[in-house]
C-alpha positions in Angstrom: -117.8 57.1 -54.9 -114.6 58.6 -56.4 -113.7 60.0 -52.9 -114.4 56.6 -51.3 -112.4 54.7 -53.9 -109.4 57.0 -53.7 -109.5 57.1 -49.9 -109.5 53.3 -49.6 -106.3 53.3 -51.6 -105.1 56.1 -49.3 -105.8 53.9 -46.2 -103.8 51.1 -47.6 -100.9 53.4 -48.3 -101.1 54.8 -44.8 -100.9 51.4 -43.3 -98.1 50.4 -45.7 -96.1 53.5 -44.7 -96.6 52.8 -41.0 -95.6 49.2 -41.5 -92.4 50.2 -43.4 -91.5 52.8 -40.7 -92.0 50.4 -37.9 -90.0 47.7 -39.6 -86.7 49.6 -39.0 -87.7 52.1 -36.3 -89.7 49.8 -34.0 -92.6 50.9 -31.8 -90.6 53.5 -29.9 -89.1 55.0 -33.1 -92.5 55.2 -34.7 -93.8 56.7 -31.5 -91.3 59.6 -31.9 -92.6 60.2 -35.4 -96.2 60.2 -34.1 -95.2 62.7 -31.3 -93.5 65.0 -33.9 -96.6 65.0 -36.1 -98.8 65.7 -33.0 -96.6 68.7 -32.0 -96.8 70.0 -35.6 -100.6 69.8 -35.5 -100.6 71.7 -32.3 -98.7 74.5 -34.0 -101.0 74.3 -37.0 -103.8 75.5 -34.7 -102.3 79.0 -34.8 -102.4 79.1 -38.6 -105.4 77.0 -39.7 -108.1 78.8 -37.7 -109.1 80.8 -40.9 -109.0 77.8 -43.2 -112.8 77.1 -43.2 -113.3 80.6 -44.5 -111.8 79.6 -47.8 -114.7 77.3 -48.5 -117.3 79.5 -46.8 -116.6 82.6 -49.0 -114.6 81.0 -51.8 -117.6 79.0 -53.1 -119.7 82.2 -53.4 -116.9 84.0 -55.2 -116.5 81.0 -57.5 -120.2 80.8 -58.3 -120.3 84.6 -59.1 -117.0 85.0 -61.0 -115.5 81.6 -61.8 -112.4 82.5 -59.8 -111.4 82.5 -56.1 -108.4 84.9 -56.3 -109.9 87.3 -53.8 -110.5 84.8 -51.0 -107.4 82.7 -51.9 -104.9 85.6 -51.6 -106.7 87.3 -48.7 -106.6 84.1 -46.6 -103.1 83.4 -47.9 -101.9 86.8 -46.5 -103.4 86.0 -43.1 -101.8 82.5 -43.2 -98.4 84.0 -44.2 -98.4 86.5 -41.3 -99.3 83.8 -38.8 -96.7 81.4 -40.1 -94.0 84.1 -40.2 -94.7 85.0 -36.6 -94.3 81.3 -35.6 -91.1 80.8 -37.5 -89.5 84.1 -36.4 -90.2 83.4 -32.7 -89.2 79.7 -32.8 -85.8 80.2 -31.1 -87.8 81.3 -28.0 -90.2 78.3 -27.8 -89.0 75.4 -30.0 -86.7 73.6 -27.6 -89.1 73.9 -24.6 -92.0 72.8 -26.7 -90.3 69.7 -28.1 -89.0 68.8 -24.6 -92.5 69.1 -23.1 -94.0 67.1 -25.9 -91.2 64.5 -25.8 -90.0 65.1 -29.3 -86.3 64.2 -29.8 -84.2 67.3 -29.9 -82.6 66.4 -33.2 -86.1 66.5 -34.8 -86.8 70.1 -33.7 -85.8 71.8 -36.9 -87.8 69.3 -39.0 -90.9 70.2 -36.9 -90.8 73.7 -38.5 -90.5 72.2 -42.0 -93.4 69.8 -41.4 -95.5 72.7 -40.1 -94.8 74.8 -43.2 -95.6 72.1 -45.6 -98.8 71.1 -43.8 -100.3 74.5 -43.5 -99.7 75.4 -47.1 -101.0 72.0 -48.3 -104.2 72.4 -46.2 -104.8 75.9 -47.7 -104.6 74.3 -51.2 -107.0 71.5 -50.1 -109.6 74.0 -49.0 -109.1 76.0 -52.2 -109.8 72.9 -54.3 -113.0 72.4 -52.3 -114.0 76.0 -52.9 -113.8 75.6 -56.7 -115.8 72.4 -56.4 -113.0 70.0 -57.3 -113.3 67.5 -54.4 -112.4 64.6 -56.6 -109.0 66.2 -57.5 -108.5 67.1 -53.8 -109.1 63.5 -52.8 -106.8 62.2 -55.6 -104.0 64.5 -54.4 -104.5 63.3 -50.8 -104.1 59.7 -52.0 -101.1 60.8 -54.1 -99.5 62.3 -51.0 -99.7 58.9 -49.2 -98.3 57.2 -52.3 -95.3 59.6 -52.3 -94.6 58.8 -48.6 -94.6 55.1 -49.3 -92.3 55.4 -52.4 -90.0 57.7 -50.4 -89.8 55.2 -47.5 -89.1 52.3 -49.9 -86.4 54.3 -51.6 -84.8 55.0 -48.2 -84.8 51.3 -47.3 -83.2 50.5 -50.6 -80.5 53.1 -50.1 -80.0 52.2 -46.4 -81.3 55.5 -45.1 -83.3 54.2 -42.2 -82.7 57.0 -39.6 -85.5 58.7 -37.7 -84.8 62.0 -39.5 -85.1 60.3 -42.9 -88.5 58.9 -42.1 -89.7 62.4 -40.9 -88.3 63.9 -44.1 -90.6 61.6 -46.2 -93.6 63.1 -44.4 -92.3 66.6 -45.3 -91.5 66.1 -48.9 -94.8 64.5 -49.9 -97.0 67.6 -49.2 -94.8 69.8 -51.3 -95.4 67.6 -54.4 -99.1 68.0 -53.9 -98.8 71.8 -53.3 -97.1 72.2 -56.7 -99.7 70.1 -58.5 -102.6 72.0 -56.8 -101.0 75.4 -57.9 -101.0 74.2 -61.5 -104.7 73.1 -61.3 -105.8 76.3 -59.7 -103.6 78.8 -61.6 -106.4 80.1 -63.9 -108.6 80.7 -60.8 -106.1 82.4 -58.6 -104.0 84.3 -61.2 -103.7 87.2 -61.9 -103.8 87.8 -58.1 -106.4 90.1 -56.7 -105.7 93.1 -54.4 -106.3 92.2 -50.8 -109.2 94.4 -49.8 -109.6 95.5 -46.2 -113.3 94.7 -46.2 -112.6 91.2 -47.3 -110.1 90.7 -44.6 -112.6 91.9 -42.0 -115.2 89.5 -43.4 -112.9 86.5 -43.2 -111.8 87.5 -39.7 -115.3 88.1 -38.4 -116.2 84.6 -39.5 -113.0 82.9 -38.2 -112.4 84.6 -34.9 -114.8 82.3 -33.0 -112.8 79.4 -34.5 -109.4 80.5 -33.1 -110.1 79.5 -29.5 -112.1 76.6 -30.8 -109.1 75.3 -32.7 -106.9 75.5 -29.6 -109.4 73.9 -27.4 -110.3 71.1 -29.9 -106.7 70.0 -29.9 -107.0 69.0 -26.2 -109.9 66.7 -27.1 -108.0 65.0 -29.9 -105.9 61.8 -30.0 -102.8 64.0 -30.3 -103.1 65.0 -26.7 -103.7 61.4 -25.9 -100.3 60.6 -27.4 -98.5 63.0 -24.9 -100.4 61.6 -21.9 -99.7 58.0 -23.0 -96.0 59.0 -23.2 -96.2 60.5 -19.8 -98.0 57.7 -18.0 -96.6 54.7 -20.1 -93.8 55.0 -22.6 -92.9 56.0 -26.1 -93.3 52.5 -27.4 -97.0 52.6 -26.2 -97.4 55.8 -28.2 -96.1 53.9 -31.3 -98.7 51.1 -30.7 -101.5 53.6 -30.2 -100.4 55.5 -33.3 -100.7 52.5 -35.5 -104.3 52.0 -34.3 -105.1 55.6 -34.7 -103.5 55.6 -38.2 -106.1 53.0 -39.2 -109.0 54.7 -37.4 -108.0 58.2 -38.6 -107.7 57.1 -42.1 -111.2 55.5 -41.9 -112.5 58.7 -40.4 -111.5 60.6 -43.5 -114.2 58.7 -45.4 -117.0 60.5 -43.6 -115.0 63.7 -43.3 -114.7 63.9 -47.1 -118.3 63.1 -47.5 -119.2 65.8 -45.1 -116.9 68.3 -46.8 -119.2 68.1 -49.9 -122.1 69.6 -47.9 -120.7 73.1 -47.1 -120.2 74.1 -50.8 -123.7 72.8 -51.5 -125.4 74.6 -48.6 -123.5 77.9 -49.4 -124.4 77.9 -53.1 -128.0 76.7 -52.8 -130.6 79.5 -53.3 -131.1 81.4 -50.0 -134.8 80.8 -49.9 -134.3 77.1 -50.1 -131.3 76.8 -47.8 -133.2 76.4 -44.5 -135.6 73.8 -46.1 -132.7 71.7 -47.5 -130.7 71.9 -44.3 -133.7 70.7 -42.2 -134.5 67.9 -44.6 -130.9 66.7 -44.6 -130.6 66.9 -40.8 -133.9 65.1 -40.0 -134.1 62.5 -42.7 -130.8 61.9 -44.6 -128.2 62.4 -41.8 -129.8 59.6 -39.5 -129.5 57.1 -42.3 -125.9 58.2 -43.0 -125.1 58.0 -39.3 -126.6 54.5 -39.0 -124.7 53.2 -42.0 -121.5 54.8 -40.7 -122.0 53.3 -37.3 -122.2 49.8 -38.8 -119.2 50.5 -41.0 -117.1 51.4 -38.0 -118.1 48.1 -36.4 -117.0 46.3 -39.6 -113.7 48.3 -39.5 -113.1 47.2 -35.9 -113.8 43.6 -36.6 -111.5 43.5 -39.6 -108.9 46.0 -38.5 -107.8 44.4 -35.3 -106.8 41.0 -36.8 -105.4 42.8 -39.9 -103.1 45.1 -37.9 -102.0 42.2 -35.7 -101.2 40.1 -38.8 -99.3 43.0 -40.6 -97.4 44.6 -37.6 -96.8 41.5 -35.5 -97.3 40.4 -31.9 -95.6 43.5 -30.5 -98.8 45.3 -31.5 -101.3 42.9 -30.0 -102.5 45.6 -27.5 -104.1 47.5 -30.4 -106.8 44.8 -31.0 -109.0 45.6 -27.9 -108.3 49.3 -28.3 -109.6 49.5 -31.9 -113.2 48.8 -30.8 -113.6 51.9 -28.7 -111.5 53.8 -31.2 -114.0 53.0 -34.0 -116.9 53.7 -31.7 -115.6 57.2 -31.3 -115.6 57.6 -35.0 -119.3 56.6 -35.1 -120.2 59.0 -32.4 -118.5 61.9 -34.2 -120.4 61.1 -37.4 -123.4 63.4 -36.9 -121.2 66.4 -36.2 -118.6 65.8 -39.0 -121.2 64.8 -41.6 -123.8 67.3 -40.7 -123.9 69.7 -37.7 -120.5 71.3 -38.2 -121.0 71.8 -41.9 -124.4 73.3 -41.3 -122.9 75.6 -38.7 -120.2 76.8 -41.1 -122.6 77.4 -43.9 -125.0 79.4 -41.7 -122.3 81.4 -39.8 -123.2 79.6 -36.5 -119.6 78.9 -35.6 -120.4 79.3 -31.9 -121.8 75.7 -32.0 -118.4 74.4 -33.0 -116.8 76.5 -30.3 -119.1 75.2 -27.6 -118.5 71.6 -28.7 -114.8 72.1 -28.4 -115.0 73.8 -25.0 -117.0 71.0 -23.6 -114.9 68.2 -25.1 -111.4 69.4 -24.2 -111.6 69.4 -20.4 -113.5 66.2 -20.4 -110.9 64.4 -22.6 -108.1 65.6 -20.3 -110.0 64.5 -17.1 -110.8 61.1 -18.6 -107.3 60.5 -19.8 -105.8 61.4 -16.4 -108.3 59.1 -14.7 -108.2 56.1 -17.1 -104.7 55.9 -18.7 -102.8 55.2 -15.4 -105.3 52.5 -14.4 -106.3 50.9 -17.7 -103.6 51.9 -20.2 -104.4 52.3 -23.9 -107.9 50.8 -23.5 -108.7 53.4 -20.9 -107.4 56.2 -23.2 -109.7 55.0 -26.0 -112.7 54.7 -23.7 -112.0 58.2 -22.4 -112.4 59.4 -26.0 -115.7 57.5 -26.3 -117.1 59.2 -23.2 -115.9 62.6 -24.3 -117.5 62.3 -27.8 -120.8 61.0 -26.3 -121.2 64.1 -24.2 -120.1 66.3 -27.1 -122.7 64.8 -29.5 -125.4 65.5 -27.0 -124.4 69.1 -26.6 -124.0 69.7 -30.3 -127.3 68.1 -31.1 -129.1 70.2 -28.6 -127.5 73.5 -29.9 -128.1 72.5 -33.6 -131.8 71.6 -32.9 -132.3 75.0 -31.3 -130.7 76.8 -34.2 -132.6 74.8 -36.9 -135.9 74.7 -34.9 -135.9 70.9 -35.5 -135.5 67.6 -33.6 -132.6 65.5 -34.8 -132.0 63.3 -31.7 -132.2 60.2 -33.9 -128.8 61.1 -35.3 -127.2 60.5 -31.8 -129.3 57.4 -31.3 -128.1 56.0 -34.6 -124.6 55.8 -33.2 -125.6 53.2 -30.6 -124.8 50.1 -32.7 -121.1 51.0 -32.5 -121.2 51.8 -28.8 -123.0 48.5 -28.0 -120.4 46.6 -30.1 -117.5 48.2 -28.3 -119.0 47.3 -24.9 -119.8 43.7 -25.9 -116.4 43.3 -27.5 -114.8 44.3 -24.2 -116.8 41.6 -22.3 -117.5 38.8 -24.7 -115.4 39.2 -27.9 -115.8 40.4 -31.5 -118.3 37.8 -32.7 -120.9 38.8 -30.0 -120.0 42.4 -30.7 -121.0 42.2 -34.3 -124.3 40.5 -33.4 -125.0 43.2 -30.8 -124.5 45.9 -33.4 -126.9 44.2 -35.9 -129.6 43.8 -33.2 -129.4 47.4 -32.1 -129.5 48.6 -35.7 -132.5 46.4 -36.4 -134.3 47.9 -33.4 -133.6 51.4 -34.6 -134.8 50.7 -38.1 -138.0 49.1 -36.8 -138.7 52.1 -34.5 -138.1 54.7 -37.2 -139.1 52.7 -40.3 -140.9 55.6 -42.1 -138.0 58.1 -41.5 -135.4 55.6 -42.5 -137.3 54.8 -45.7 -137.7 58.4 -46.6 -134.0 59.2 -46.0 -133.0 56.2 -48.1 -135.2 57.3 -51.0 -133.7 60.8 -50.9 -130.2 59.4 -51.0 -131.1 57.0 -53.8 -132.5 59.9 -55.9 -129.4 62.0 -55.3 -127.1 59.1 -56.4 -129.2 58.8 -59.6 -129.3 62.5 -60.3 -127.8 62.2 -63.8 -130.7 60.2 -64.9 -133.4 61.7 -62.8 -132.6 65.1 -61.3 -133.8 65.8 -57.8 -136.9 67.9 -58.0 -137.9 68.3 -54.4 
C-alpha cells in the first residue's frame, strides 16, 4: 500500500512535469526530450544487463550477513567497466547515433550525462530492493519526480525555458536520489568488500543470457515506437505519443513495483518450500492479481483519456483513442511482470525471459512497419497489443513447462482489457467499460473456486500482522 500510495503521487508528478515541459516546448520540443530519453535507454542496455543479479544474489547475502557489500561492489565494478567503455568510445558513435535516432545535435553531450545518472541510480534501486527496503526505494522514485517538477518550475520562474534546460532537470534529479540512497545503504556496503573472482563468475553466469535479452527487448518497447513514429510521421507526433506513454508507463510501475517484491521473497524462502510457494502463487494468486489489474487498466484508459485532453489541450486529442490499446498492453504484460519473470529470475531460468524478448522484438518491428504508415499512432499502439499477446502465450507455455503446472487462466484474465480496447475503438468508452465488466464476470463465474481461493490467500497475506500465514 505504501508503494501504491507513493507511486500515485509519482504519476501525478510525472504528468505535471510533462505538462510544464509541453507548455513552453510544445509537442515537437517534448518529442525531442522523449527521443533523447529513448536513446539513453538504448545505451543503458549495455550496462544494466547485470542489474537483476543484485537482487538475485544480494538478498541471499543480506539474509546471511546483514550486508550486501560483496554483491554491491562486484556488480558496481562490472557496471563501471561497461560505462567507461561507452564513454571512452563515444566520439566514435555519439553523433551517428543521435542523428539516426533524431536527437538534436546540441543535446548529444547531455545524452551521456543522462546515461550516467540513470545507470547509477538503477543500481541503487536494485540495491535497496536487495536489502528489503522497497518502501524507501519507492519513496525515492517519487522524490525523483518531485525534484524534476520543482526544477522545471524554477526554470520557468527564471526564464530558462530552453530544450537543454529541460533535459538538465531530468539529469539532476537522479543524482539527488543516488546521494540519499548511498547514505541509507552506507552501513550495508561499507567497508567495501574485495571483489572475488568467483563472485564475478557467479554474477556473469546468471546475467549473460540477459545481455542479448536486454538488447532484443528494447526493440519490442515503446522507445523503438518513438523512432518509427518520427520516421513515418513527425517529431510532434512523438510528443503526443510520449504524453500518453508517460501516463501508461507511470501506471505500469504500479504492477512492476508489486512484482519486484516477489523475487526477494522467492529467493529467501526455504528451498524445500520454494517450488510449492511458486506453484501456489502462479496458479491461484496471480490470476486474481491479473484480473484486478486488467480492470484497473480499463479504468485508467477511461479516466486517463479525458484527463490528458483536459490538461494538455486540444493539440493532444489524438492520444484519447490511443490510450485504450496502450492500457490493454499493460494488462497483457501483467502476468509476466507480476509473476513469470520474477519466478524465472528467482529460479535461474533466465532463458524464459530471453525467449520472450526474441519473440517480441521482431513482431513489434513488423507490426510497427505495417500499421504506423497506415493507421498512425493508433496503429502503433495496436501493434504493441498484438506483440504482447503473442509474448504472453509463449511465456505462459514455457513457464508452465518449467513449473510443471497449468497457468493459462493468467492469460485469459487479461481479456477484459483487450475486449474494452476493441469495443472502445468501435463504439466508444461507455460500451468499452460495460464489455470489460461482462468479460470479467464470465471469467469469475467460470473459475469461481480458484478466484475465491486466490482472494482468500491474498486477504490472509494482507492481514499477516494479525494472523500470520501458516500454509
